[in-house]
C-alpha positions as CSV (number, residue, x, y, z in Angstrom):
1,X,43.4,37.7,2.3
2,X,42.0,40.4,0.0
3,X,44.6,42.8,1.5
4,X,47.4,40.7,0.1
5,X,46.2,41.2,-3.4
6,X,45.5,44.9,-2.8
7,X,49.0,45.4,-1.4
8,X,50.6,43.4,-4.2
9,X,48.8,45.5,-6.8
10,X,49.6,48.8,-5.0
11,X,53.3,47.9,-5.3
12,X,52.8,47.2,-9.0
13,X,53.9,43.6,-8.6
14,X,52.5,40.7,-10.6
15,X,52.0,37.3,-9.0
16,X,55.1,36.1,-10.8
17,X,57.2,39.1,-9.5
18,X,56.1,38.5,-5.9
19,X,56.8,34.8,-6.2
20,X,60.3,35.5,-7.5
21,X,60.9,38.1,-4.7
22,X,59.7,35.8,-1.9
23,X,60.8,32.4,-3.3
24,X,57.2,31.1,-2.8
25,X,55.3,29.3,-5.6
26,X,53.1,31.7,-7.7
27,X,50.2,29.2,-7.2
28,X,50.5,29.4,-3.4
29,X,50.4,33.2,-3.5
30,X,47.3,33.1,-5.7
31,X,45.7,30.7,-3.2
32,X,46.5,33.1,-0.3
33,X,44.8,35.9,-2.1
34,X,41.6,33.9,-2.0
35,X,39.8,33.6,1.3
36,X,39.9,29.8,1.4
37,X,43.6,29.4,2.3
38,X,45.6,31.0,5.1
39,X,49.5,31.0,5.0
40,X,51.6,30.0,8.0
41,X,53.1,32.7,10.2
42,X,56.6,32.3,8.6
43,X,55.0,32.7,5.2
44,X,53.2,35.9,6.3
45,X,56.5,37.3,7.5
46,X,58.1,36.6,4.1
47,X,55.2,38.2,2.2
48,X,55.1,41.2,4.5
49,X,58.9,41.8,4.1
50,X,58.6,41.6,0.3
51,X,55.7,44.0,0.3
52,X,57.5,46.3,2.8
53,X,54.6,46.4,5.2
54,X,54.1,45.1,8.7
55,X,52.5,41.7,9.0
56,X,49.3,43.2,10.5
57,X,48.7,45.1,7.2
58,X,48.0,41.7,5.6
59,X,44.9,41.4,7.8
60,X,43.5,44.9,7.3
61,X,40.1,44.9,5.7
62,X,39.3,47.4,3.1
63,X,36.6,49.6,4.4
64,X,34.2,51.7,2.3
65,X,35.0,55.4,2.3
66,X,31.9,56.4,4.3
67,X,32.1,59.7,6.1
68,X,32.0,59.4,9.8
69,X,30.1,62.1,11.6
70,X,30.5,62.4,15.3
71,X,27.4,62.4,17.4
72,X,26.1,65.8,18.5
73,X,26.2,66.6,22.2
74,X,22.8,67.5,23.7
């Protein structure tokens, strides 16, 4: 969940601070930030609440800032 780390850092929170705010172990949050481990739905709600984002924001992929040009009509 790369977005978890990005959201945590955007809020200026360390792993320790997020752990204290959520009551989750710091080590668990660090594992969730790696792609190998997925948290349970109840844990996602706790993380989202602490980060003040909707749960779906934890799944948003970071996209490159490419410019999108609409196709020309012929």
